[in-house]
N, C-alpha and C positions, 0 to 999 in steps of 0.2 A: 095203224097211222094215227088213228085218233087218241090213242093212249100217250103218243109221244107228243101230240100238240097241247094237250091241256097242262101237264107238267112245265112245258117250256113256256106256255102263255102265264101260268101262275109264278114262274120264275122272272119273266119280266116284269109283272106288276108288282112283285115283291122288290126287285132292284129300284124300281122306278119310287115305291114308297120309302125305300131304306134312304135313298139320295135325299129326301126331304126330311128326315129325322134331323132334331138337332137344331134345325134353322128356325129363326124368327121370320114372321113374314112383314116385309117392309110395306107399312102403310103410312099414307100421308092424307092430309085433308087438302080441300081443293080453295083454301083461305088464299084471297089475293095478298101478295107478299106485305101490304101495309095496311089492309083495312081491318080496323077493330082490334089491333094489338095494344097490349099493355104498353106502358112507357117503358118498362124493363126490357120487353121482346124489341122494342124499336131500338134502344140503345145498344143491345146485344148485336142487332143486325148493322147497326149505324158503324160500330167498331169494327165489325168484322168486314164490312166492305170497304172501310177506310183502309184496311192491310190488304187489299188486293194487290198482287204485284210484290208483295215483300218477299225476299228470298228466304229459303227453308234453311235452319240450322236446327240440327239435333239438340235439344234440350234449350232450344232458343225461346225466351218468353218476352221480348220487347222487339219492336220492329227496328230499332238501330243495329241489335245485332243478328236479327233474323228470327223467325218463329218455326216451331215444329205444331204438329197438330193439337196437341195438348196445351201448349202455350198459347196458341192462337185463341182455343176456348175458354183458357183460364183469363187472358185479358179481356176479351168482350165479356165475360159474366162478371169480372171486377168492376168493370165500368158501369154496369147495372146494379152494384152493391152486393155481389156474390163471391164467396171464396170457394175456389174449387181446389181438389187435389191436383198434385202436379202432372201424375201420367193419366193417359187415357183409359188404362185399366182401372185405376183408382178412382177416377171420375165415373167410369161405368159403374163400379160397385157402390159408390157414394149417392148418385142420385135416384130419385124416385122414377120409376118407369113408367111410360105411359104408352098407350095402345098405338096412337097416331101421331105423327110428328106435324107440330106445328111450326110457324115459324119462330126463330129463335130457340128452338129444341136442339139438343146435341143427339147426332145419331153415332152409333157406335159399331164397329166392324171389326171382325177377328176370326176366332175359331173357338168352339168349346165354350166356355165361359171367360176368356181372355181376350179383352179387347186391346187391340194394338193400332186402332187409328179412330180418330174423331172426327167429325164435320159439324158445321152448324148449320142447321136447315134453313132454307130461305122461303120455302114455298114453292109450288108449280115444279114439285120433283127436282129441285135444285139444291145443292148445299156448297158452302164455302169451306175450304179445308187447305192445309198446307201438305201437299201430296208426298212430297220425300226429297232427298238429297238431289241437288242440281235443279230444282224446279221452285216455283213461286206460288205463294197464295193464290187459289183461282177458284173458280166456280166450275162445278161438274153436275151433270145429271145423276141422279141415284138410281134411276132406272137402268142403268148399263148393267151388264150381266156380272161382273166383278162385284159391285155394291152388292146387288140382290143375293149372292152366293156368300158374301162374308158378313152380311147384317147380323148385328147381335140384339139391338135394341135402341130405343129412343128414352131418353132421359130429360126431364125438366125441373128447374127449381122457379121459373118465372111464371107469375100468374096469368 
C-alpha cells in the first residue's frame, strides 16, 4: 500500500504546482488611497472615480457614449498627461511592469500573455473598472478568486 501512496502524493503535489504555473502573483502595497501620491496618480484616481456609474460600451472611450475597461484607463491616464494605446492588451504590453500595485497603477487580467481586461488600482485591494456589457463602471475587490486567477501583472507610467 505504501508504494501506491507515494506516487499519488507526488501526483497531487504536481497538480497543485502545475495550477500555479504561468500566473503572476497579485501583490499590492498598503498605502492609504491618497497618502503621499504624486499629482498624476491623484488625477488618474479622480477621473476614474468621477466615472463611477457610467454605462459600459464596448469600444467606448467617453463618459457620454459609455466606457469599456481600456477606454476608462486611457481617459484617466490622458487627464494626467499620458497617452495609452486603445486596447487592454496593447496597454499591458506598452507599460513598464511593476511588482506591487500602487494607487493609480493599471492592473491587467487575462490568460497567457494576452490581457483582455484592465482596472485602475485604488489602494486597499480595490480597483475601478468597467466590467462588461449591461454593467456600469464600479469598484471591486481584487482579492476575489476570479481576479487572482486571471491576474497578469501591473503596469505604471506615473511617478
